[in-house]
N, C-alpha and C positions, 0 to 999 in steps of 0.2 A: 233213659242215659244211656243201657245198654246198645242204643242204634248210634249212639254218636260216633265210637271206635273203627265201628264198620261203613261209615258215611264216609269217616277222613280216608278209610284204605282206599274205598271207592274213588274218593276224589285223587288219594294221591296216585292209584292206579289208571286211573281216565287222562289227568294229567301227562304220568309216564306215555303212555301210549299216544297223547298227541303229539307230543313232544317227538317221539321217535317215528309218527306218523310222516311227519312233513319235513324237509332240506331246501337249503337256499341255494341257487347257485348265482354268485354277481357278475361284473362282466367282466372280471378278471380271470374266470373258471369256466371251465365245463365239464360233465359228470356223467358217471357212466353209472345206473343202477343196477346193481348185481343179485341174483337170487338164485343161493347154490352156486355159488360161482360163476353164473351163467346170464348174461347179458339181456334183461326185459326193457321192458317200455320202448323208448324212442332210441329206436336202432343206430342209430347215428349218432348216440348222446345227448346230453340237454346243454347247448350252446346258448341261448337265451337264457337273460338274467332273468331270474324269478322266484316265486315259492313252489315247489311242489310237491306230491303226496310220494309215499310209500308204505307197506306193511313192515310195520316193528316185529321188530325179532328173526324177520324171516328175509326180509331185501333190505340191504346196505348201499354204501354210496359210495362211490373212488372219484376224485376232484384231481380234474389235468387242471396244467396252464392254460391260459388262453391268449394269453400275451406272447412275444416275441422273446425268443429265450434267445441268450451267448452261447456261440462255441469256442471257444480259444484251442485254434491247431498247434501252436508252437513251434519252434523252430525244425525244418524239413530242411535234409539236404540233398539234393535235384541234382541229373545230368542233362542239360539241354543235347540237342542233336552235334553241338559241334566241341561236345568231351567237357565244357567247361562249366566245374559245378559252382554251382552255386547253393545259399541256406535262404533259403525262404520263410520267413513267418508271416501267416494268414489267419485269419480268424473268418467264420462264419456267423449267420443270427438263421435263427430256423425255428419252425412253429407246429404246435402238433393241429394237424385239419383230421384226421380220421383217428378218436378216441378206441372204437371197438380194436382195429385193426392195431393200433399202438400199443395196446395191453394186451393182444397177442403176439404179438413179436417181442416187445423189450420190459412190458408191466408198469415201469416210471422212469421220470426223468430222468433220474441217476445211471439206472443202466441204462438210457440211449446213449449218453456222450462218447462213452468207447466205441462203442459202433457206429455215433455218427465220424467222431476225429479220425476212425481209420477210411470211411466215405471220401473225409475232404482230402485228406492225404493222398491217396489212390487217383480224385483227382486234378489232385496239384501233379503229381508225378505222369499224368497221362496227361494232360495237356500243355506241360510246361516240355516236359520232354520233349515235344513233337516238333518244340522250335529252336531257333538260334537264341544264345542269350543277349545279342544284343536285341534281339525283339522283345524280350521279358523286361529289360530296361528301357527301350524306346517308348515311344506315346502310344502305341499296342496294344498295352498293359492293362488299360478299360476294355477290352475287348479280349483281353483274355482273362480277367476276370469273371466276365460273362460268360465265357466256355467254360469254363471250371463249375461256376454255380449251376448250368443247366445239365453239366454231368455228373455232380453231383446229388443235385434236384430228382434225377433220372433213376440213380440207384437208390433209394432213400422212400421213395413211391411205397412198397411194402411195408412200411415202416408204418406207416402212419403219418407221416412228416412233411414237410416242403420246407426245403432249405433257401429263406428270402434272398440272401446274398451272401456273395463271398470279397473280401479285402484282402489285396494282399500287404500288410504292414512296411514290411521291410524285406527288400533283396540284396542280399552281399555275398562278395567270395568268401569263400572259410581262410579262418583265421592263417592254418597257415600259408595258404596262399597270398595274404595279400603283401606282405612285404617281396615278394619275387614278381607279383604284378608289380608292384612301385617300383623296381629297380628299373625294370623291362621299359616299364610309360616314361621312368626318367633316363635312359638309355635313350629311347624314341623318340624323346625331346628332344636332347644334347644332339643329336646325331640332326635331328629338322635343323637347329640352332646353326650349326656347324655350316650344313647346306647351302641356310640362308646366307649366311656372312660370306662366304665363299660367292656364292654367285653375287652378291653385291660387292665384294673388292675387285673382281670380273668385272662386272657394267662399271665400277670407278673408274678402272683402268682402262677400260676400253673408253670412256667418255672424257677422260684427263687426255690420253694419248689424240680423239681427235680432236678436243679443243687445243692441245702444242701444234696440233699440223694445221689446224685453223687459223692460232697466231702468228705462225714461220709465214705460210701463204700471204697473210694479210699485210703484214710487214717487209714482205717481198715484193708484195705489190705497190704498195704504198711506196719502197724505195723506188722501185722503177718510173712509178710514175712522178716523183719526184725529181730525179734525176733529169728525165724526158724534162718534163718544165723547167729544174735548173738549164739544164742543152739549152732549150726556147730561148728562155727570157735571156742565155746570154748573147746567143746568137741575136737575139733583137738589140741587145744593149751595143753592142758590137757595131752593126747593123748600122743603130743612131748613131752610132761614134763615128764608123768611117764617112756618113754620108756630112758629117759635122764638121769632119774634118777636110773633106773633100769640099765643102763650101769656102770656109775658114778656118785655112792653116794653123793661122799667126793667132787668131783669140782660141783653137783649138790646145795650142802649145800651153798659150796664157792660164786657159781653164786647167789644164793640166799641173802646171807647175803651184797653182793657188792651190789643189787638193794635195801636193805632196807638198810644198808649205806648212798642211793643217797636218799630213799626217806624221812629221817629221819632229813638229815643235811642240808635239802632245805631251802636256804633264810637265812636271814642276822637279823632278828629279833627272832628267836627263840632259845630259851634257852632248853639245854637237862640236868639233872641232875640223873646221873646213876655211876655207882660203875665202872669204867676201868678195875675192875677184874670181870665183870657181864658177863655171856655168850655172851650177843649183840656183846664185843670186844674181841672173845675167838678170831682172824683171826689178831689183833694188838698183842697180845700177844707173849711169845716167846715160839718158838715152834709150833706156827700157832694151826690147828685144835685141834693137840697134846695137847694143855696145856688145864690142869683143869681148869673147875671156880671156881670162889671165892668157889661156894656151896661145890665144892667137896673136897676142902683143910679142 
């Protein structure tokens, strides 16, 4: 019975030693085995998932993230080469690639964030400050983000981390400049609209003047041609009449009298006071054209 407590104590010590002799690294982590503050075992850290051993009470284990971590840069005011200030909101993604160097440089993830944010801001100022604001706001933004990532990556190698990606979430003008910019844009658009209206009015007046000139020319030409045709028709008619009159003067006189009767007696409200023995009605008198007129008797 005296041996039972001794066995229980020995068993507890064995369990304690066994538990403190192993450590587990899962797929989301990487670990460093330390002995009196110095890295021992795998000099690049334990990065493969599995079960590993250590000396209890003498050695301990520090874990670090093996996943991609976020870095929020916040709003940063930059000045491109055209002196048009912009407010940039950027973020980055990073991961620990060398846990030994990372421990020596910044100790843990929380302490690394301020240094990484300063590196990110410096890279943003360096790259975006070397181009114009129009370039930043154009389709070339993806190339600029790649340059920012590469610049920040080169500056974080000594920290044992790698900048995986950098993105510009938002690029705007400072709030105090927005109103002035909007007013300037509005004035420019109004000036362009006024220029367009003036050019349109000028073109309209030119088109209307040309149309009026063409209309006058066409009407004048038509009148000229109509007068020529009318004169030629009158000449042809007079020629026909002259030829007809020359062939039979009596018939021509009779035909002209009939046309005169038709024109003079047209309508129902016309009153004509004339002597029946006048020259006008000579073809109604006995004898017709040979009858003497009233003035001849």
